[in-house]
C-alpha positions as CSV (number, residue, x, y, z in Angstrom):
1,M,-2.6,7.3,27.7
2,S,-2.3,8.1,24.0
3,K,-5.2,9.6,22.1
4,G,-5.5,6.5,20.0
5,A,-5.6,4.2,23.1
6,Q,-8.2,6.5,24.7
7,L,-10.4,6.5,21.6
8,L,-10.1,2.7,21.3
9,E,-11.1,2.3,25.0
10,E,-14.2,4.5,24.3
11,A,-15.0,2.7,21.1
12,L,-14.9,-0.7,22.8
13,S,-17.4,0.5,25.3
14,L,-20.0,1.1,22.6
15,P,-22.8,-1.4,21.8
16,P,-21.9,-3.8,19.0
17,T,-23.9,-2.1,16.3
18,E,-22.3,1.3,17.0
19,R,-18.9,-0.3,17.0
20,A,-19.6,-1.8,13.7
21,Q,-20.8,1.5,12.2
22,L,-17.7,3.3,13.6
23,A,-15.4,0.6,12.2
24,E,-17.0,0.9,8.8
25,Q,-16.7,4.7,8.8
26,I,-13.0,4.5,9.8
27,L,-12.3,1.9,7.1
28,T,-14.1,3.9,4.5
29,S,-12.1,7.0,5.5
30,L,-8.9,5.1,4.6
31,D,-10.1,4.9,0.9
32,L,-7.6,2.1,0.2
33,R,-9.4,1.2,-3.0
34,E,-11.9,2.8,-5.2
35,Q,-15.5,2.0,-4.2
36,S,-16.2,0.4,-7.6
37,E,-13.3,-2.0,-7.1
38,I,-14.6,-2.9,-3.7
39,D,-18.1,-3.5,-5.1
40,V,-16.7,-5.8,-7.7
41,L,-14.8,-7.8,-5.0
42,W,-17.9,-8.1,-2.9
43,A,-19.9,-9.3,-5.9
44,Q,-17.3,-11.9,-6.6
45,E,-17.3,-13.0,-2.9
46,A,-21.1,-13.3,-3.0
47,E,-21.0,-15.4,-6.2
48,E,-18.3,-17.7,-4.7
49,R,-20.4,-18.2,-1.6
50,L,-23.5,-18.9,-3.6
51,D,-21.6,-21.4,-5.7
52,A,-20.2,-23.1,-2.6
53,F,-23.7,-23.3,-1.1
54,E,-25.2,-24.7,-4.3
55,E,-22.4,-27.3,-4.6
56,G,-22.8,-28.4,-0.9
57,R,-19.5,-27.0,0.2
58,L,-21.1,-24.4,2.4
59,K,-23.8,-25.0,5.0
60,A,-26.6,-22.6,5.6
61,V,-27.3,-21.6,9.2
62,P,-30.7,-20.2,10.2
63,A,-30.6,-16.5,11.1
64,A,-32.2,-17.2,14.5
65,E,-29.3,-19.6,15.3
66,V,-26.7,-17.0,14.3
67,F,-28.3,-14.2,16.3
68,R,-28.7,-16.5,19.4
69,G,-25.0,-17.4,19.2
70,I,-24.1,-13.7,19.0
71,R,-26.3,-12.8,22.0
72,Q,-24.8,-15.7,24.0
73,S,-21.2,-14.6,23.2
74,G,-22.0,-11.1,24.6
75,R,-20.9,-9.3,21.5
């Protein structure tokens, strides 16, 4: 088994929050874009989502419902 496959297998056995943290750290290490550019893109995304919500193109889902769905899916 390759080192990458072994690491992936170990990572997939972690709890979801630890997997998410690990994924974030790996993606951050790639440094594909400057952080300021990423921040601008996230701000644009947030504005677009807010606009869509205010215009009725996006439905809000209660957090309890979202977390219940996550727990039920086993993630």
